[in-house]
C-alpha positions in Angstrom: -1.8 -3.1 4.9 -0.6 -1.7 1.6 -1.7 1.9 0.9 -2.3 2.2 -2.8 -2.4 5.3 -5.0 -5.7 4.4 -6.7 -7.9 1.5 -7.4 -10.9 2.0 -9.8 -14.1 0.5 -8.4 -14.4 -2.5 -10.6 -10.9 -3.6 -9.9 -8.9 -2.1 -12.8 -6.4 -3.2 -11.3 -6.2 1.9 -9.5 2.9 10.6 -6.5 12.4 16.1 -7.8 14.2 18.7 -7.6 17.1 20.2 -9.6 18.0 19.0 -13.0 21.0 20.2 -15.0 20.3 23.5 -16.8 20.9 22.4 -20.3 18.3 19.5 -20.0 15.8 21.8 -18.3 16.1 24.5 -21.0 15.6 21.9 -23.7 12.5 20.6 -22.0 10.9 24.1 -21.7 11.8 25.0 -25.3 10.5 21.7 -26.7 7.5 21.3 -24.5 4.6 20.0 -26.6 1.1 21.1 -26.0 -0.2 17.5 -26.0 1.2 17.2 -22.5 -1.6 19.5 -21.3 -5.2 19.5 -22.7 -6.4 23.1 -23.0 -9.5 22.0 -24.9 -10.7 19.9 -21.9 -10.8 22.9 -19.6 -13.9 24.8 -18.8 -12.8 28.4 -18.4 -16.4 29.5 -17.6 -15.7 28.0 -14.2 -13.5 30.2 -12.0 -10.4 28.5 -10.6 -11.5 29.6 -7.1 -15.0 28.1 -7.4 -14.2 24.6 -8.6 -10.6 24.0 -9.8 -11.3 20.4 -10.8 -14.0 21.6 -13.2 -12.0 24.6 -14.4 -9.2 22.2 -15.4 -11.5 19.3 -16.7 -15.0 20.6 -17.1 -15.4 20.3 -20.9 -13.8 16.9 -20.9 -16.1 15.8 -18.1 -19.2 17.0 -20.1 -18.1 15.7 -23.4 -16.6 12.3 -22.4 -18.7 9.2 -22.7 -17.6 6.2 -20.6 -17.1 3.2 -22.8 -19.7 0.5 -22.3 -17.1 -2.0 -21.3 -15.8 0.3 -18.5 -17.0 1.5 -15.1 -15.2 4.8 -15.5 -12.9 6.6 -17.9 -9.9 9.0 -17.7 -6.2 9.1 -17.0 -5.8 5.7 -15.2 -8.2 3.9 -17.5 -6.6 5.1 -20.7 -3.1 4.2 -19.5 -4.4 0.9 -18.2 -5.9 0.1 -21.5 -2.8 1.1 -23.4 -0.8 -1.2 -21.2 -3.3 -4.0 -21.9 -2.6 -3.6 -25.6 1.1 -3.8 -25.0 0.7 -6.9 -22.9 -1.6 -8.5 -25.4 1.0 -7.9 -28.1 3.5 -9.8 -25.9 1.1 -12.6 -25.3 0.0 -13.0 -28.9 3.7 -13.3 -29.9 4.4 -15.8 -27.1 1.3 -17.9 -28.0 2.6 -18.3 -31.6 6.3 -18.8 -30.7 6.3 -22.6 -30.2 8.6 -21.9 -27.3 10.4 -24.7 -25.3 8.3 -26.3 -22.6 8.9 -24.6 -19.2 10.2 -21.4 -20.7 8.7 -18.0 -19.8 7.2 -17.6 -23.3 5.6 -21.1 -23.2 4.0 -20.6 -19.9 2.5 -17.1 -20.5 1.7 -17.9 -24.2 -0.1 -21.2 -23.4 -1.9 -19.7 -20.5 -3.2 -16.9 -22.7 -4.1 -19.4 -25.5 -6.1 -21.6 -23.0 -8.1 -18.6 -21.8 -8.9 -17.5 -25.4 -9.9 -21.1 -26.4 -13.6 -20.5 -25.7 -14.6 -23.5 -27.9 -12.9 -25.9 -25.5 -14.2 -24.0 -22.5 -17.8 -24.3 -23.8 -17.3 -28.0 -24.5 -16.1 -28.7 -21.0 -18.8 -26.8 -19.2 -18.5 -27.3 -15.5 -16.8 -30.7 -15.8 -13.5 -29.3 -14.3 -15.2 -28.3 -11.0 -17.3 -31.4 -10.6 -14.7 -33.2 -8.4 -14.8 -30.3 -6.0 -18.7 -30.3 -5.9 -18.6 -34.0 -5.2 -16.3 -33.3 -2.2 -18.8 -30.8 -0.9 -21.6 -33.4 -1.3 -19.6 -35.7 0.9 -19.6 -33.3 3.9 -21.7 -34.9 6.7 -21.2 -32.7 9.8 -19.5 -29.7 11.2 -16.1 -31.5 11.6 -16.2 -32.5 7.9 -17.0 -28.9 7.1 -14.0 -27.6 9.0 -11.8 -30.2 7.4 -13.0 -29.3 3.9 -12.6 -25.5 4.2 -9.0 -26.0 5.5 -8.0 -28.9 3.3 -8.8 -27.2 0.0 -6.4 -24.3 0.2 -3.4 -26.1 -1.0 -5.3 -27.0 -4.1 -6.7 -23.5 -4.6 -10.1 -24.5 -3.4 -10.4 -23.3 0.3 -13.1 -21.2 1.7 -14.1 -19.0 4.7 -10.6 -18.6 6.2 -9.1 -15.2 5.3 -5.6 -16.0 6.1 -2.1 -15.1 4.8 1.6 -15.1 5.7 2.9 -11.6 6.1 5.3 -9.6 8.3 4.4 -9.6 12.0 3.4 -6.0 12.5 5.4 -5.8 15.7 8.3 -7.9 14.6 8.6 -6.9 10.9 11.7 -9.1 10.2 9.7 -12.3 10.7 6.7 -13.7 8.8 3.7 -14.7 10.7 0.3 -16.4 10.0 -2.6 -13.9 10.2 -6.3 -14.5 10.0 -8.8 -11.9 8.7 -12.5 -11.7 8.3 -14.0 -13.5 5.2 -17.1 -15.2 4.1 -19.0 -12.5 2.2 -19.8 -12.1 -1.5 -21.1 -8.5 -1.6 -18.6 -5.7 -1.2 -19.0 -5.2 2.5 -21.2 -5.7 5.5 -23.4 -2.7 4.7 -24.8 -4.3 1.6 -26.4 -7.0 3.9 -27.5 -4.8 6.8 -28.7 -1.5 5.4 -32.4 -1.2 4.8 -32.7 1.6 2.2 -34.3 0.9 -1.2 -30.9 0.7 -3.0 -29.6 -2.0 -0.6 -32.8 -4.0 -0.8 -32.7 -3.9 -4.6 -29.1 -5.1 -4.7 -30.0 -8.0 -2.3 -32.9 -8.9 -4.6 -30.6 -9.0 -7.6 -28.1 -11.0 -5.6 -30.8 -13.6 -4.9 -31.5 -13.8 -8.7 -27.8 -14.3 -9.4 -27.4 -17.1 -6.9 -30.5 -18.8 -8.5 -29.0 -18.4 -12.0 -25.7 -19.9 -10.9 -27.4 -23.0 -9.5 -29.6 -23.3 -12.5 -26.6 -23.2 -14.8 -24.9 -25.9 -12.7 -27.8 -28.2 -13.2 -29.1 -27.9 -9.7 -32.3 -26.0 -10.3 -35.0 -27.7 -8.3 -34.2 -26.0 -5.0 -32.2 -23.0 -6.3 -34.6 -20.4 -4.9 -34.4 -22.0 -1.4 -30.6 -22.2 -1.7 -30.4 -18.5 -2.5 -32.6 -17.5 0.4 -30.5 -19.7 2.8 -27.2 -18.3 1.5 -28.3 -14.7 1.9 -29.5 -15.3 5.4 -26.2 -17.1 6.3 -24.1 -14.3 4.8 -26.1 -11.7 6.6 -25.3 -13.5 9.9 -21.7 -13.5 8.9 -21.9 -9.8 7.9 -22.9 -8.8 11.5 -19.5 -10.1 12.7 -17.5 -8.0 10.2 -15.7 -4.8 11.0 -16.5 -1.8 9.0 -14.1 -0.3 6.4 -13.3 2.5 8.9 -12.6 0.0 11.7 -10.3 -2.0 9.4 -8.0 1.1 9.2 -6.9 0.9 12.8 -3.6 -1.1 12.9 -3.6 -1.5 16.6 -7.1 -2.8 16.9 -6.5 -5.2 14.0 -3.4 -6.7 15.6 -4.4 -9.4 18.0 -1.5 -11.8 18.5 -2.3 -14.9 20.5 -1.3 -18.5 21.0 -3.1 -21.1 19.1 -4.4 -22.4 22.4 -6.0 -19.1 23.2 -7.5 -18.8 19.8 -8.9 -22.3 20.4 -10.6 -21.1 23.6 -12.3 -18.2 21.7 -13.5 -20.5 18.9 -14.3 -23.9 20.5 -16.0 -25.4 17.5 -13.0 -25.0 15.2 -10.2 -27.5 15.8 -7.3 -25.2 15.0 -4.5 -27.8 15.5 -6.1 -29.9 12.7 -6.8 -26.8 10.6 -3.2 -25.6 10.8 -1.9 -29.0 10.0 -4.1 -29.2 6.9 -3.0 -25.7 5.9 0.7 -26.8 6.2 1.3 -24.2 8.9 3.7 -25.1 11.7 3.2 -22.4 14.3 2.1 -21.9 17.9 1.0 -18.3 17.5 -1.3 -16.5 15.1 -2.3 -12.9 14.5 -6.1 -12.6 14.4 -7.1 -9.4 12.7 -10.8 -9.5 13.4 -11.5 -12.0 16.2 -15.3 -11.4 16.2 -15.6 -13.0 12.7 -13.9 -16.3 13.9 -15.9 -16.3 17.1 -19.1 -16.0 15.1 -18.0 -18.6 12.6 -17.4 -21.0 15.4 -21.0 -20.5 16.6 -22.4 -20.7 13.0 -20.7 -24.0 12.1 -22.7 -25.6 14.9 -26.0 -23.6 14.8 -26.5 -23.6 11.0 -27.7 -26.8 9.3 -24.9 -28.5 7.4 -27.0 -28.5 4.2 -27.0 -24.7 4.2 -23.3 -24.6 4.6 -22.9 -27.0 1.7 -25.1 -24.8 -0.4 -22.9 -21.8 0.4 -19.7 -23.8 -0.3 -21.1 -24.9 -3.7 -22.1 -21.4 -4.6 -18.8 -19.9 -3.5 -16.9 -22.5 -5.7 -19.1 -21.8 -8.7 -19.1 -18.1 -8.3 -15.3 -18.0 -7.7 -14.7 -19.9 -11.0 -17.5 -18.6 -13.1 -15.3 -16.6 -15.4 -13.4 -19.8 -16.3 -16.6 -21.5 -17.4 -19.1 -21.1 -20.3 -20.4 -17.8 -21.7 -23.6 -18.2 -19.8 -21.7 -18.3 -16.5 -19.6 -15.4 -17.5 -22.7 -13.4 -18.5 -24.5 -14.2 -15.3 -21.5 -12.9 -13.3 -21.2 -9.8 -15.4 -24.9 -9.0 -15.1 -24.8 -9.0 -11.3 -21.3 -7.8 -10.3 -20.2 -5.6 -13.2 -23.6 -4.3 -14.3 -25.8 -4.2 -11.2 -23.1 -3.3 -8.7 -20.8 -1.1 -10.8 -22.9 0.1 -13.8 -20.7 -1.4 -16.5 -22.9 -1.8 -19.6 -21.1 -4.4 -21.7 -18.7 -7.2 -20.8 -14.9 -6.6 -21.0 -13.5 -7.9 -24.3 -12.3 -11.5 -23.9 -8.7 -10.7 -24.7 -8.5 -8.0 -22.0 -9.9 -10.4 -19.4 -7.3 -13.1 -20.3 -4.5 -10.6 -20.3 -5.5 -9.6 -16.8 -5.8 -13.2 -15.8 -2.3 -13.9 -17.0 -0.9 -10.9 -15.2 -2.7 -12.0 -11.9 -1.5 -15.6 -12.1 1.9 -15.4 -13.8 2.7 -11.8 -13.1 6.5 -11.8 -12.8 6.9 -14.0 -15.9 4.8 -11.7 -18.0 6.4 -8.7 -16.1 9.9 -9.8 -17.3 8.8 -9.7 -20.9 7.0 -6.4 -20.4 10.0 -4.7 -18.7 12.4 -5.8 -21.4 10.2 -4.4 -24.1 8.6 -1.3 -22.7 10.6 0.1 -19.8 13.9 1.8 -20.5 16.8 1.7 -18.0 17.1 5.5 -18.2 13.5 5.9 -17.1 14.4 4.0 -13.9 17.4 6.3 -13.3 15.4 9.5 -13.9 12.6 8.3 -11.6 15.2 7.4 -8.9 16.5 11.0 -9.1 13.0 12.4 -8.8 12.4 10.2 -5.7 15.7 11.2 -4.1 15.0 14.8 -4.7 11.5 14.7 -3.2 12.9 12.8 -0.2 15.3 15.7 0.4 12.5 18.2 0.2 10.4 16.1 2.6 13.2 16.1 5.1 13.4 19.9 4.9 9.6 20.2 5.5 9.8 17.9 8.5 12.6 20.0 10.0 10.5 23.2 9.5 7.1 22.0 10.9 6.3 24.1 14.0 4.2 21.7 15.9 6.7 18.8 16.3 9.4 18.4 19.0 13.0 17.8 18.0 12.8 14.3 19.5 10.0 13.2 17.2 11.4 15.0 14.2 14.6 13.0 14.6 12.7 9.8 14.5 10.6 11.0 11.6 13.8 11.8 9.6 15.2 8.4 10.5 12.1 6.8 9.0 12.1 8.9 5.9 15.8 8.2 5.2 15.2 4.5 5.7 12.6 4.3 2.8 13.2 1.3 0.5 12.6 2.6 -3.1 11.4 0.2 -5.7 11.1 1.5 -9.3 9.9 -0.3 -12.4 10.5 -3.9 -11.7 12.1 -6.3 -9.2 15.9 -6.8 -9.0 15.2 -10.6 -8.8 12.3 -12.4 -10.4 10.0 -15.0 -8.9 10.2 -18.5 -10.3 7.1 -20.5 -11.4 8.9 -23.8 -12.1 6.1 -25.8 -10.5 3.3 -24.2 -12.5 2.0 -26.6 -15.2 0.5 -24.8 -18.2 -1.2 -26.3 -21.3 -2.9 -24.7 -24.3 -6.3 -26.3 -23.8 -6.8 -26.6 -20.0 -7.7 -23.1 -18.7 -9.3 -24.2 -15.5 -6.4 -26.5 -14.7 -3.9 -23.8 -15.5 -5.7 -21.5 -13.0 -5.6 -24.2 -10.4 -1.9 -24.9 -11.0 -1.1 -21.2 -10.6 -3.2 -21.0 -7.4 -1.4 -24.0 -5.9 2.0 -22.4 -6.7 0.9 -19.1 -5.1 -0.3 -20.9 -2.0 2.9 -22.9 -1.7 5.0 -19.8 -2.3 3.1 -18.0 0.5 3.3 -20.9 3.1 7.0 -21.4 2.5 7.6 -18.0 4.0 6.0 -18.9 7.4 8.4 -18.5 10.3 11.2 -17.3 8.0 12.8 -13.9 7.7 10.9 -11.3 5.6 12.3 -10.9 2.1 12.1 -7.1 1.6 13.1 -7.4 -2.1 9.7 -8.9 -2.8 7.1 -6.8 -4.8 3.4 -6.6 -4.1 2.5 -5.4 -7.6 3.5 -6.7 -11.0 5.6 -4.4 -13.3 2.8 -3.5 -15.7 0.4 -2.3 -12.9 -0.9 1.3 -13.3 -0.7 2.1 -9.6 1.8 2.7 -6.8 1.9 1.8 -3.1 3.5 2.3 0.3 3.9 -0.7 2.5 4.5 0.2 6.2 5.9 -3.2 7.2 8.6 -2.9 4.7 8.8 1.0 5.0 8.9 1.0 1.2 7.5 3.1 -1.7 6.9 1.2 -4.9 6.4 2.6 -8.4 5.8 -0.2 -11.0 6.8 0.5 -14.6 3.1 0.6 -15.7 2.5 4.0 -14.0 5.8 5.6 -15.2 4.3 6.8 -18.5 2.2 9.7 -19.7 0.1 11.3 -18.2 2.1 10.7 -15.1 5.6 10.8 -16.4 7.2 11.7 -19.8 10.8 12.5 -20.7 9.7 15.2 -23.2 7.4 17.1 -20.8 8.5 20.2 -19.0 9.1 20.0 -15.2 5.8 21.6 -14.3 3.9 18.7 -16.0 6.1 16.0 -14.5 6.2 17.4 -11.0 2.4 18.1 -10.9 1.9 14.5 -12.0 4.5 11.9 -11.0 6.0 14.3 -8.5 2.7 14.4 -6.6 2.5 10.6 -6.9 5.9 10.2 -5.3 5.0 12.7 -2.5 1.7 10.9 -2.0 3.4 7.6 -1.3 6.0 9.1 0.9 3.3 10.8 3.0 1.6 7.5 3.6 4.6 6.7 5.8 3.4 9.6 8.0 -0.4 9.4 7.6 -2.7 8.3 10.5 -1.9 4.6 9.8 1.6 4.8 8.5 2.9 7.1 11.3 2.3 4.2 13.7 5.1 2.1 12.1 8.7 2.9 12.8 11.7 3.1 10.5 12.1 -0.7 10.3 8.4 -1.4 9.8 7.4 -2.2 13.3 4.0 -1.2 14.7 5.6 0.8 17.6 5.0 4.2 19.2 7.9 6.5 18.3 6.1 9.8 18.9 6.1 11.8 22.1 2.5 11.9 23.5 2.3 15.7 22.9 3.3 15.4 19.3 0.9 12.4 18.7 -1.9 14.5 20.2 -1.1 17.5 18.0 -1.1 15.2 14.9 -4.5 13.8 15.9 -6.0 17.3 16.2 -4.6 18.3 12.8 -5.8 15.0 11.2 -9.2 15.5 12.8 -9.6 18.8 10.9 -8.8 17.0 7.6 -11.4 14.4 8.4 -14.0 17.0 9.1 -13.1 19.0 6.0 -13.6 16.0 3.7 -16.8 15.0 5.4 -18.4 18.1 3.9 -17.8 17.0 0.3 -20.8 15.3 -1.3 -22.0 14.2 -4.7 -24.8 12.1 -6.4 -27.9 12.3 -4.2 -26.1 14.0 -1.3 -23.9 11.1 -0.7 -21.1 12.4 1.6 -17.4 11.4 1.5 -16.5 9.5 4.6 -13.7 11.5 6.1 -12.7 8.7 8.5 -12.4 6.1 5.8 -10.5 8.4 3.4 -8.3 10.1 6.0 -5.0 8.4 5.1 -5.4 9.1 1.4 -6.5 12.7 1.9 -3.4 13.3 4.1 -1.3 11.8 1.4 -2.9 13.8 -1.3 -2.4 17.1 0.6 1.1 16.3 1.7 2.1 14.9 -1.7 1.1 18.0 -3.6 2.9 20.3 -1.2 6.1 18.3 -1.4 6.0 18.0 -5.1 5.5 21.8 -5.4 8.5 22.6 -3.1 10.6 20.3 -5.3 9.3 21.9 -8.5 10.3 25.3 -7.2 14.0 24.1 -7.1 14.0 23.5 -10.9 15.0 26.2 -13.4 11.4 26.3 -14.7 10.0 26.5 -11.2 12.2 29.5 -10.4 11.2 31.3 -13.6 7.9 32.7 -15.0 8.1 31.7 -18.6 4.7 30.9 -20.0 3.8 27.9 -22.1 0.4 27.8 -23.8 -0.4 31.0 -22.0 0.1 29.5 -18.5 2.8 30.3 -15.9 5.0 27.4 -14.6 3.0 27.4 -11.3 -0.3 27.3 -13.2 0.9 24.4 -15.3 2.0 22.5 -12.2 -1.5 22.7 -10.7 -3.3 22.1 -13.9 -1.1 19.0 -14.5 -2.1 17.7 -11.1 -5.8 18.3 -11.8 -5.7 16.6 -15.2 -3.9 13.5 -13.8 -7.1 13.0 -11.7 -9.4 13.5 -14.7 -11.7 10.6 -14.2 -15.4 10.1 -14.8 -17.1 7.3 -12.9 -20.4 5.6 -13.3 -22.9 6.5 -10.5 -23.2 2.8 -9.5 -19.4 2.5 -9.1 -19.2 5.7 -7.2 -21.8 4.5 -4.7 -19.6 1.4 -4.0 -16.5 3.5 -3.7 -18.1 5.9 -1.2 -18.9 2.9 1.0 -15.7 0.9 0.6 -12.9 2.9 -1.1 -10.3 4.7 1.2 -9.7 7.2 -1.7 -11.9 10.3 -2.1 -13.6 10.9 -5.5 -11.3 12.5 -7.9 -12.9 16.0 -7.8 -12.1 16.1 -4.1 -8.6 14.6 -4.5 -7.9 17.8 -6.6 -10.0 20.4 -4.8 -9.1 19.3 -1.3 -5.3 19.8 -1.6 -5.2 22.9 -3.8 -7.6 25.0 -1.7 -5.3 24.5 1.3 -2.2 25.8 -0.5 -1.2 29.4 -0.5 0.8 28.9 -3.7 -2.3 27.9 -5.6 -4.1 31.1 -4.6 -1.2 33.1 -5.8 -0.8 31.2 -9.0 -4.4 31.9 -10.1 -4.9 35.3 -8.3 -7.9 33.8 -6.4 -9.8 36.4 -4.4 -11.3 36.0 -0.9 -14.8 36.1 -2.5 -14.2 32.8 -4.4 -16.6 30.0 -3.5 -13.9 27.6 -2.3 -11.8 30.2 -0.6 -10.3 29.1 2.7 -8.8 31.8 5.0 -5.1 31.2 5.7 -5.7 30.5 9.4 -8.2 27.7 8.5 -6.1 25.9 5.9 -5.2 22.3 6.5 -1.7 21.2 6.9 0.2 18.4 8.6 3.2 17.8 6.4 
């Protein structure tokens, strides 16, 4: 479980205290108005009625989401700027005639192969035909199990959601874990809900499956295949845990012997499966046992021909973007357009830059870090992180609801945070990845084989806590409880989140809140269950844990009341961890800001006080406009609240905000001091 800062719905990927006085004075004097967009504000909205719209209202009204995007705003603009930088690197590498096996050759030729649409069109689905032939050869349920296990080492497996990761209760050792899988739509609700919107999506899904089979040349029975696949996936969906249930680390930790797993799933020969996976282990962690119990029943009860139809569809769907334009358009029309509302396909170069980052991330990341991330940025960021850590420690010591015993443990955990900034200290190697200029599908396969081998090589070994879970150009950040780490890739350490030339109010309201957000994840409803070394272990007194749950329950109820679209409510349970992190992060960032020279003063810039600029910076960092279709998916599946509530939720629970904008008790969003939320 990695808790990320933000992840836009269509998968765009998507928070310091004293500085020396001379530097601070220079920042205030030279602060440039472009660090804050006054024109985007809507001052006809009162700050106490809807602060998000006060800070962003005109921008929200006047901004059109580009046709190639599912949303637009801070994360999207920085993400797209990063893509341009990466594209510049890849264009140069593709023309460099670099030595075979070098970083430049691999990323350059990978990019070239993806951009070579003439060869891709000429090949059609020839590259995947051997895999389809293997599926044709499946005769019975034993063949089926052998196939789904055997293919993973070649990047072709299916139905087993497994990985090698730290054992939650023994975080120094890597273990094999199995999670639910087998669905194509975003989550179980898309198969099981009976409202008109769900039915319409299922009808469009049927059309998409038919189109994929038609394009593959298997059109005679495509309609029957589609109906069978939807029914099979619906049966699988009934076994899936909900997004809220997936947030409980204790319920999703079921460690058992392989023999016990075998008893629960008698129709899956796990000894054979593990052998084919290359996994030598006598214990496994099963995240969602019900899925595997159901799969064991379905492999026997469902006709083998229907399973083969699903396997073929999964293979074609998984690789559709590596095939002809007709395949790419079909996938776009259903997933991007129908599900997320995107109106036009992403430009080809952007898609291939993303593919390069996904498959050769730390090779491309090396080139990116060398060119676009300055060492002094890493030093400044580390100072900010350390300063916020000190402020957080002070806040923990001051909370009035926690006993000294639990406070001591909390401080131990806080002080044990691993801090990763910019890029890894050591880079991954991709020596076994073969890349050629005119074999895009084969390049993808080679990268998948490498990733699988890299993962399986960790099984049974000590956890390497220097490893990163995001690539350097990523516009995001995360907290990982098993590592007890906070990670800030180079991609996010740019304006509007962080800029050397901005005054402290701007930087603390933006990147300061990002830092505080990720730190608070270590103490949210999930993260608090892991100790200082990353073990899922109770370190709270029962009384303190009970008090935390009461406070967290109030946060859950508060966010349940937020709604948008056609009265679609935020799911306070699903978003609880992120909401706790947003509230805690902003409070910590504000306390740190008040230790700076600007934070101690009252000098106005652009007509705003330091405190006002701090809160306005925070609000404009979350300036994002999202298509309705994407927002519907997010409300069902995304643990982050919509951006308006990520702003309004925290600020209306902070006394400093009320003072900064002189908000009266008659304001629409006013919350009486006794009713304000606060955990950290």
